[in-house]
ZATI-424811 format. One record per atom (N, C-alpha, C, CB): x, y, z; residue in one letter. Coordinates in steps of 0.05 Angstrom, whole numbers. Atoms other than C-alpha are relative to their C-alpha. Glycine has a CB too. Layout:
<pts>
PT; X; Y; Z; a
...
</pts>
This chain:
<pts>
PT; 16; -9; -23; x
PT; 2309; 2581; 325; x
PT; -12; 27; -4; x
PT; 17; -1; 26; x
PT; 10; -27; 4; x
PT; 2303; 2653; 305; x
PT; -24; 1; -19; x
PT; 22; 18; -12; x
PT; 24; 1; 17; x
PT; 2254; 2634; 250; x
PT; -25; -7; 16; x
PT; 4; -21; -22; x
PT; 23; 8; -17; x
PT; 2209; 2601; 301; x
PT; -8; 22; 18; x
PT; 7; -25; 16; x
PT; 6; -21; -19; x
PT; 2214; 2658; 350; x
PT; -13; 24; -14; x
PT; 25; 9; 15; x
PT; 11; -21; 16; x
PT; 2200; 2709; 296; x
PT; 13; 27; 4; x
PT; -29; 2; 5; x
PT; -14; -26; -1; x
PT; 2221; 2780; 283; x
PT; -6; 17; 24; x
PT; -8; 16; -25; x
PT; 6; -16; -24; x
PT; 2188; 2809; 345; x
PT; 23; -3; 20; x
PT; -26; -8; 13; x
PT; -20; 6; -20; x
PT; 2244; 2777; 386; x
PT; 27; 11; -9; x
PT; 3; -29; 5; x
PT; -27; -9; 8; x
PT; 2304; 2798; 344; x
PT; 0; 27; -14; x
PT; 12; -20; -18; x
PT; 0; -27; 11; x
PT; 2281; 2865; 316; x
PT; 15; 19; 19; x
PT; -30; 10; -4; x
PT; -16; -18; -17; x
PT; 2331; 2915; 342; x
PT; 23; -13; 15; x
PT; -17; 14; 20; x
PT; -22; 15; -13; x
PT; 2378; 2861; 367; x
PT; 25; 6; -15; x
PT; -6; -31; 1; x
PT; -26; -8; 13; x
PT; 2449; 2884; 353; x
PT; 20; -23; -1; x
PT; 12; 24; 14; x
PT; -20; 22; -1; x
PT; 2489; 2823; 375; x
PT; -8; -21; 20; x
PT; 28; 11; 6; x
PT; 0; 23; -19; x
PT; 2489; 2755; 408; x
PT; 29; -8; 1; x
PT; -19; -23; -8; x
PT; -29; 5; -2; x
PT; 2560; 2745; 434; x
PT; 5; -24; 18; x
PT; 14; 25; 11; x
PT; -10; 22; -17; x
PT; 2596; 2685; 462; x
PT; 25; 11; 14; x
PT; 7; -26; -17; x
PT; -22; -13; -15; x
PT; 2644; 2707; 517; x
PT; 9; -16; 24; x
PT; -8; 28; 9; x
PT; -9; 11; -25; x
PT; 2686; 2685; 575; x
PT; -13; 15; 23; x
PT; 32; 1; 2; x
PT; 9; -14; -24; x
PT; 2662; 2701; 645; x
PT; 19; 22; 7; x
PT; -4; -19; 23; x
PT; -19; -21; -9; x
PT; 2690; 2767; 670; x
PT; 17; -10; 23; x
PT; -16; 25; 8; x
PT; -19; 9; -21; x
PT; 2751; 2757; 714; x
PT; -9; 8; 28; x
PT; 28; 12; -6; x
PT; 9; -9; -26; x
PT; 2717; 2795; 770; x
PT; -26; -13; 9; x
PT; -3; 30; 0; x
PT; 25; 14; -8; x
PT; 2658; 2747; 773; x
PT; 4; -13; 27; x
PT; -7; -21; -22; x
PT; -4; 9; -28; x
PT; 2650; 2734; 847; x
PT; -19; -22; 9; x
PT; -2; 24; 18; x
PT; 20; 20; -8; x
PT; 2593; 2684; 847; x
PT; 11; -28; -5; x
PT; -26; 4; -16; x
PT; -8; 28; 4; x
PT; 2604; 2610; 855; x
PT; -21; -15; -17; x
PT; 4; -15; 27; x
PT; 21; 12; 17; x
PT; 2538; 2595; 819; x
PT; 6; 6; -29; x
PT; -28; 10; 8; x
PT; -6; -5; 28; x
PT; 2542; 2588; 744; x
PT; -15; 25; -11; x
PT; -8; -25; -17; x
PT; 13; -23; 13; x
PT; 2527; 2650; 703; x
PT; -2; -8; -30; x
PT; 17; 27; 3; x
PT; 5; 10; 26; x
PT; 2496; 2634; 636; x
PT; -1; 23; -21; x
PT; -25; -15; -1; x
PT; 3; -21; 20; x
PT; 2478; 2699; 601; x
PT; -8; 26; 13; x
PT; -20; -8; -21; x
PT; 8; -27; -9; x
PT; 2464; 2774; 607; x
PT; -11; 15; -24; x
PT; 24; 15; 13; x
PT; 10; -19; 20; x
PT; 2425; 2826; 569; x
PT; 10; 28; 6; x
PT; -31; -1; -2; x
PT; -9; -28; -3; x
PT; 2454; 2895; 559; x
PT; -15; 17; -21; x
PT; 31; 2; -4; x
PT; 15; -18; 18; x
PT; 2409; 2949; 530; x
PT; 19; 20; -12; x
PT; -23; 15; 16; x
PT; 21; 10; 18; x
PT; 2403; 2966; 475; x
PT; 10; -23; -17; x
PT; -11; 22; -17; x
PT; -4; 21; 19; x
PT; 2403; 2900; 439; x
PT; 25; -17; 0; x
PT; -2; 12; -25; x
PT; -25; 16; -2; x
PT; 2464; 2862; 464; x
PT; -5; -23; 19; x
PT; 24; 17; 8; x
PT; 2; 24; -17; x
PT; 2460; 2790; 491; x
PT; 27; -13; 1; x
PT; -22; -20; -12; x
PT; -26; 14; -4; x
PT; 2521; 2756; 520; x
PT; -6; -27; 12; x
PT; 19; 16; 18; x
PT; 1; 28; -11; x
PT; 2523; 2680; 529; x
PT; 28; -7; 9; x
PT; -12; -20; -22; x
PT; -27; 6; -11; x
PT; 2580; 2658; 574; x
PT; 8; -29; -4; x
PT; 0; 8; 29; x
PT; -10; 28; 2; x
PT; 2624; 2598; 564; x
PT; -5; -14; 27; x
PT; 31; 0; -7; x
PT; 5; 16; -23; x
PT; 2613; 2542; 613; x
PT; 24; -17; 6; x
PT; -26; -17; -2; x
PT; -23; 17; -6; x
PT; 2665; 2502; 651; x
PT; -2; -28; -10; x
PT; 5; 0; 31; x
PT; 0; 28; 8; x
PT; 2685; 2432; 632; x
PT; -18; -16; 20; x
PT; 29; -12; 0; x
PT; 19; 17; -16; x
PT; 2637; 2378; 657; x
PT; 16; -21; 15; x
PT; -22; -12; -17; x
PT; 23; -11; -15; x
PT; 2620; 2358; 709; x
PT; 9; 24; 16; x
PT; -11; -22; 19; x
PT; -5; -23; -16; x
PT; 2614; 2423; 747; x
PT; 0; -8; 29; x
PT; -21; 22; -6; x
PT; 0; 4; -29; x
PT; 2632; 2422; 820; x
PT; -4; 28; 12; x
PT; 27; -13; 11; x
PT; 8; -26; -11; x
PT; 2596; 2480; 853; x
PT; 1; 0; 30; x
PT; -28; 8; -9; x
PT; -1; -1; -30; x
PT; 2610; 2501; 924; x
PT; -28; 8; 10; x
PT; 21; 21; 10; x
PT; 26; -4; -11; x
PT; 2548; 2500; 966; x
PT; -22; -18; -12; x
PT; -8; 29; -4; x
PT; 23; 15; 10; x
PT; 2481; 2466; 957; x
PT; -19; 20; -14; x
PT; -14; -15; 23; x
PT; 17; -18; 15; x
PT; 2437; 2497; 904; x
PT; -28; 2; 12; x
PT; -2; -9; -29; x
PT; 28; -4; -10; x
PT; 2368; 2525; 922; x
PT; -18; -19; -16; x
PT; -9; 29; -3; x
PT; 18; 20; 12; x
PT; 2310; 2478; 906; x
PT; -10; 9; -27; x
PT; -23; -6; 19; x
PT; 11; -10; 26; x
PT; 2282; 2522; 850; x
PT; 22; -2; -22; x
PT; -10; 28; 3; x
PT; -22; 3; 20; x
PT; 2351; 2522; 815; x
PT; 4; -29; -7; x
PT; 26; 13; 11; x
PT; -2; 29; 4; x
PT; 2356; 2446; 824; x
PT; -22; -9; -20; x
PT; -2; -15; 26; x
PT; 23; 7; 18; x
PT; 2287; 2438; 792; x
PT; 4; 10; -28; x
PT; -26; 10; 12; x
PT; -4; -11; 27; x
PT; 2304; 2484; 734; x
PT; 21; -15; -15; x
PT; 8; 30; 3; x
PT; -21; 14; 13; x
PT; 2369; 2450; 718; x
PT; -8; -29; -7; x
PT; 26; 0; 17; x
PT; 9; 27; 5; x
PT; 2340; 2380; 725; x
PT; -21; -1; -22; x
PT; -11; -13; 25; x
PT; 21; 1; 21; x
PT; 2280; 2397; 681; x
PT; 13; 6; -27; x
PT; -22; 21; 6; x
PT; -14; -5; 25; x
PT; 2330; 2420; 628; x
PT; 18; -23; -8; x
PT; 17; 26; 2; x
PT; -15; 24; 6; x
PT; 2365; 2352; 631; x
PT; 25; -4; 15; x
PT; 6; 1; -29; x
PT; -24; 3; -16; x
PT; 2421; 2364; 680; x
PT; -3; -22; 21; x
PT; 8; 26; 14; x
PT; 0; 20; -21; x
PT; 2440; 2309; 729; x
PT; 15; 12; 23; x
PT; 13; -27; -10; x
PT; -12; -12; -23; x
PT; 2453; 2337; 798; x
PT; 5; -20; 22; x
PT; -17; 23; 10; x
PT; -6; 17; -23; x
PT; 2487; 2303; 856; x
PT; 7; 19; 23; x
PT; 23; -20; -5; x
PT; -5; -17; -23; x
PT; 2483; 2339; 923; x
PT; 19; -14; 19; x
PT; -27; 8; 14; x
PT; -20; 11; -18; x
PT; 2545; 2326; 964; x
PT; -3; 14; 27; x
PT; 29; 3; -11; x
PT; 6; -14; -25; x
PT; 2516; 2346; 1032; x
PT; 23; -1; 20; x
PT; -25; -13; 12; x
PT; -21; 2; -20; x
PT; 2575; 2321; 1072; x
PT; 23; 20; -5; x
PT; 12; -28; -1; x
PT; -21; -20; 6; x
PT; 2623; 2370; 1037; x
PT; -12; 27; -9; x
PT; 19; -10; -22; x
PT; 12; -25; 7; x
PT; 2572; 2424; 1020; x
PT; 5; 8; -29; x
PT; 8; 21; 19; x
PT; -5; -6; 29; x
PT; 2578; 2420; 944; x
PT; -21; -14; -17; x
PT; 29; -10; -8; x
PT; 19; 12; 19; x
PT; 2537; 2403; 883; x
PT; 15; -7; -25; x
PT; -23; 20; -6; x
PT; -11; 8; 26; x
PT; 2560; 2364; 822; x
PT; -23; 2; -21; x
PT; 11; -30; 1; x
PT; 19; -3; 22; x
PT; 2525; 2381; 757; x
PT; 12; -11; -25; x
PT; -8; 30; -4; x
PT; -9; 11; 25; x
PT; 2531; 2340; 694; x
PT; -22; 4; -20; x
PT; 8; -31; 3; x
PT; 18; -5; 22; x
PT; 2498; 2351; 627; x
PT; 4; -22; -21; x
PT; 3; 28; -13; x
PT; -3; 22; 20; x
PT; 2489; 2286; 586; x
PT; -6; 10; -29; x
PT; -17; -24; 7; x
PT; 4; -4; 29; x
PT; 2492; 2288; 509; x
PT; -1; 30; -6; x
PT; -26; -14; -9; x
PT; 1; -28; 9; x
PT; 2468; 2355; 481; x
PT; -18; 17; 18; x
PT; -10; 2; -28; x
PT; 19; -14; -17; x
PT; 2427; 2378; 541; x
PT; 10; 28; 8; x
PT; -5; -16; 26; x
PT; -11; -26; -7; x
PT; 2474; 2436; 559; x
PT; -4; 19; -24; x
PT; 30; -2; 8; x
PT; 4; -17; 23; x
PT; 2471; 2463; 488; x
PT; -29; 8; -3; x
PT; 9; -16; -26; x
PT; 29; -6; 1; x
PT; 2395; 2458; 487; x
PT; -8; 19; 22; x
PT; -17; -25; 2; x
PT; 6; -18; -23; x
PT; 2392; 2492; 556; x
PT; 9; 28; -7; x
PT; 14; -10; 25; x
PT; -10; -26; 6; x
PT; 2435; 2549; 532; x
PT; -17; 14; -22; x
PT; 30; -1; -10; x
PT; 16; -12; 21; x
PT; 2392; 2560; 470; x
PT; -29; 4; 9; x
PT; 0; -18; -25; x
PT; 29; 0; -5; x
PT; 2322; 2543; 495; x
PT; -8; 12; 27; x
PT; -10; -28; -2; x
PT; 6; -13; -25; x
PT; 2327; 2570; 565; x
PT; 14; 27; 2; x
PT; 10; -18; 24; x
PT; -16; -24; -4; x
PT; 2383; 2621; 569; x
PT; -4; 21; -22; x
PT; 30; -6; 3; x
PT; 3; -19; 22; x
PT; 2380; 2653; 500; x
PT; -29; 10; -2; x
PT; 8; -13; -27; x
PT; 28; -10; 1; x
PT; 2304; 2655; 500; x
PT; -6; 18; 23; x
PT; -19; -25; 0; x
PT; 4; -18; -23; x
PT; 2304; 2686; 569; x
PT; 12; 28; -6; x
PT; 13; -12; 26; x
PT; -13; -26; 6; x
PT; 2353; 2740; 547; x
PT; -14; 14; -22; x
PT; 30; -4; -7; x
PT; 17; -12; 20; x
PT; 2311; 2752; 485; x
PT; -25; 12; 12; x
PT; -7; -20; -22; x
PT; 23; -11; -14; x
PT; 2253; 2762; 532; x
PT; 6; 27; 12; x
PT; -10; -19; 22; x
PT; -8; -26; -10; x
PT; 2291; 2818; 566; x
PT; 1; 21; -23; x
PT; 28; -2; 14; x
PT; -3; -18; 23; x
PT; 2306; 2848; 498; x
PT; -28; 9; -10; x
PT; 15; -14; -23; x
PT; 26; -7; 9; x
PT; 2233; 2846; 476; x
PT; -13; 20; 18; x
PT; -18; -25; -2; x
PT; 12; -19; -19; x
PT; 2209; 2881; 539; x
PT; 14; 27; -1; x
PT; 2; -11; 29; x
PT; -15; -24; -1; x
PT; 2264; 2932; 539; x
PT; -2; 16; -27; x
PT; 29; -6; 5; x
PT; -1; -14; 26; x
PT; 2266; 2948; 464; x
PT; -27; 11; -8; x
PT; 10; -19; -21; x
PT; 26; -8; 10; x
PT; 2192; 2951; 450; x
PT; -14; 20; 18; x
PT; -17; -25; -4; x
PT; 11; -21; -17; x
PT; 2178; 2998; 507; x
PT; 11; 27; -7; x
PT; 5; -6; 30; x
PT; -10; -25; 10; x
PT; 2220; 3051; 473; x
PT; 21; 13; 18; x
PT; -22; 19; -3; x
PT; -21; -11; -17; x
PT; 2264; 3067; 533; x
PT; 23; -19; 0; x
PT; -11; 5; 30; x
PT; -20; 20; 6; x
PT; 2326; 3033; 510; x
PT; 23; -2; 20; x
PT; 10; 5; -27; x
PT; -24; 1; -16; x
PT; 2381; 3051; 558; x
PT; -6; -5; 30; x
PT; 17; 24; -3; x
PT; 6; 4; -29; x
PT; 2349; 3055; 627; x
PT; -20; -23; 2; x
PT; -11; 25; 13; x
PT; 17; 23; -6; x
PT; 2314; 2995; 657; x
PT; -29; 10; 1; x
PT; 8; -15; 26; x
PT; 28; -9; 1; x
PT; 2239; 3000; 644; x
PT; -17; -14; 21; x
PT; -11; -4; -27; x
PT; 16; 14; -21; x
PT; 2217; 2953; 700; x
PT; 19; -8; 23; x
PT; -13; -26; -13; x
PT; -16; 10; -22; x
PT; 2239; 2930; 768; x
PT; 12; -27; -7; x
PT; -18; -3; 26; x
PT; -14; 25; 6; x
PT; 2287; 2871; 767; x
PT; -20; -24; 1; x
PT; 23; -5; 19; x
PT; 19; 22; -4; x
PT; 2233; 2823; 793; x
PT; -20; -1; -24; x
PT; -16; 2; 26; x
PT; 19; 0; 22; x
PT; 2184; 2845; 739; x
PT; 14; -6; -27; x
PT; -14; 28; -2; x
PT; -15; 5; 25; x
PT; 2237; 2844; 684; x
PT; 5; -30; -2; x
PT; 27; 15; 0; x
PT; -5; 29; 0; x
PT; 2256; 2772; 704; x
PT; -26; -16; -6; x
PT; 12; -8; 27; x
PT; 25; 14; 5; x
PT; 2183; 2751; 706; x
PT; -9; 2; -29; x
PT; -22; 11; 19; x
PT; 7; -4; 28; x
PT; 2170; 2780; 637; x
PT; 17; -17; -18; x
PT; 2; 30; -7; x
PT; -19; 16; 16; x
PT; 2232; 2747; 608; x
PT; -6; -30; 3; x
PT; 29; 5; 8; x
PT; 7; 28; -4; x
PT; 2212; 2680; 639; x
PT; -26; -7; -15; x
PT; -4; -6; 31; x
PT; 25; 5; 15; x
PT; 2141; 2685; 610; x
PT; 5; -2; -30; x
PT; -21; 22; 6; x
PT; -7; 1; 29; x
PT; 2169; 2701; 541; x
PT; 14; -26; -7; x
PT; 18; 25; -7; x
PT; -15; 24; 6; x
PT; 2218; 2643; 544; x
PT; -18; -24; 1; x
PT; 23; -3; 20; x
PT; 18; 23; -2; x
PT; 2164; 2594; 566; x
PT; -18; -1; -24; x
PT; -17; 2; 26; x
PT; 17; -1; 23; x
PT; 2118; 2616; 510; x
PT; 15; -9; -25; x
PT; -12; 28; -4; x
PT; -16; 6; 24; x
PT; 2173; 2610; 458; x
PT; 9; -30; 1; x
PT; 24; 18; -2; x
PT; -8; 29; -2; x
PT; 2196; 2541; 485; x
PT; -24; -17; -9; x
PT; 8; -7; 29; x
PT; 24; 15; 8; x
PT; 2124; 2516; 477; x
PT; -3; 1; -31; x
PT; -25; 12; 13; x
PT; 1; -1; 30; x
PT; 2125; 2541; 404; x
PT; 21; -17; -13; x
PT; 2; 29; -9; x
PT; -22; 17; 11; x
PT; 2192; 2506; 392; x
PT; -8; -29; 1; x
PT; 26; 5; 15; x
PT; 8; 28; -4; x
PT; 2165; 2441; 420; x
PT; -23; -7; -19; x
PT; -9; -6; 29; x
PT; 23; 5; 18; x
PT; 2101; 2447; 379; x
PT; 11; -3; -29; x
PT; -20; 23; 1; x
PT; -12; 2; 27; x
PT; 2143; 2459; 316; x
PT; 15; -26; -5; x
PT; 18; 23; -4; x
PT; -14; 26; 3; x
PT; 2184; 2397; 329; x
PT; -18; -24; -3; x
PT; 18; -4; 25; x
PT; 18; 22; 1; x
PT; 2124; 2353; 336; x
PT; -15; -2; -27; x
PT; -21; 1; 23; x
PT; 13; 1; 26; x
PT; 2098; 2371; 267; x
PT; 17; -11; -21; x
PT; -9; 26; -8; x
</pts>
């Protein structure tokens, strides 16, 4: 994947780490990854399948997970959501959505020269990372079709 993305995405990248979720993680929604300037990406382990999440997920999150191949079942009567990932869809999601998104944060942060402090508002940082990931996903898909 790094060959397809190219050196602009990994120049200055110090590490991509696989880690457990911090014990003090207070969210019931899944946490997939984080970027820490300068140049550190953490991808978090995911629970055994299927996931049982308390609460009903927001529609945009449902759409994102389903478009990545997840199968969601909304349990409205108990206020929970079941999430299952058939075959290798979770692995692909972690690489093609989460890792590419975190690389997008790295590209924005690293190439602006201000490495430790955030160089954009959270909303703008997220939008930039999402655009980067979408562009790189399209390149990955194009490369697969050849």
